[in-house]
N, C-alpha and C positions, 0 to 999 in steps of 0.2 A: 505490540506497540502501546505506548502510553501517551495519551493526549491530556493536556491541561489547558483549560480556558481561564486565563488570568483576568479576563474582563468582567465587568459588573453586569453584563447582559448575556443571555444565552446566545449560542451560535451553532453553526453546523459546518462540517466539511463536506463539500460537494466535489464531484469530478475527481475522485481519488485515483491516482495513477502512480506508477513507478517508472521513472525514466532510467534508461541504461545507456552508459557512455563507454567509449573506448578511446583512450588517449585524448580526452577532452572533447571529443565530438559525439553529439547525440546520435545513438544508433536507432532507437525506437522507444516506444512506451508500451507498457503492459498494464492492464487493469487487474489489480489484485482481487482475490476472492476471500470471503470469510473462511477461516479454517474450521474444520468440523469440530463440534464440541463433544466432549465425552458424554454420551447418552446411550440408553439401551438400543435405540435405533439410530444408525448413522444419519447425519444431516447432510443433504446435498450441498455441494459448494455453490454459492451464488455470488454474483458480482456484488461488490460493496455498495450498499445504498448510502445516502447521506448519513454521516456520523454526527449525531446530536451531541453537543457539548454544553452542559449546564454551566452556569457561571460559577467559577472558583471550585470546580470539582474535577477530579481525574477520571478518565475513561480508559479502560484497558480493552484492547481488541487484538485478536490473533488473525493475521492475514497470511495468505499463501499466494505465491506466483505460480500459475499453471501455464506451461508452454510445451509445445511439441514441434517436431520437425525443424524447419529452418529457424523458426523463432527461438527454439531451445538452443540451437547452435549459436545464434547471435547473443543470446542471454549468457551463455557460458563464456563467451569471449569478452564480456563486459569487465572493465576494471573499476567502474564507479557506478553506484546506484543512488538515486535521489527520489525520495517520497515527495510527491507534489499534490496539492489540492487547492480548492478555492474556499476561502472562509466566507461564509454568509452570515449576516446580511450585507457586509461591506464589499463583497466581490474582491476580496484581497487574496492574492496568490501567496500561498505558504509552501515552504519546502524544507526538507531536512535530509542531510546525507544519511545513507544507510550503510552499515558495514558490508564489505565485500564478503563473498563466501567461496568456499572450495568444496562444498559438500552437496552439490546439486544431485538430485536423485531422478532417475528415469523410471517411470512406472511401466509395468509390463502390460 
């Protein structure tokens, strides 16, 4: 994902989540995790901490949704995804539709 803070002051995204819907009804939310970065040693997936956004600069971050069992089944049935977060310091809710997918992978 690419974020851009078009404000003249620094900010941060807190409480990062992905909401998933079916036929317009909210099914549930899932907290994304940072995707592993290519390094000699694998980096453990961790919940996304607040994302710092410097004034007038782009920030790129790779996120993964990790689900299993019933949560994975519900996620697979979703027909709409929405990225949601809280922009600080204004406590403003921000959201952006995410593209749907058809390539969910199940890990062994």
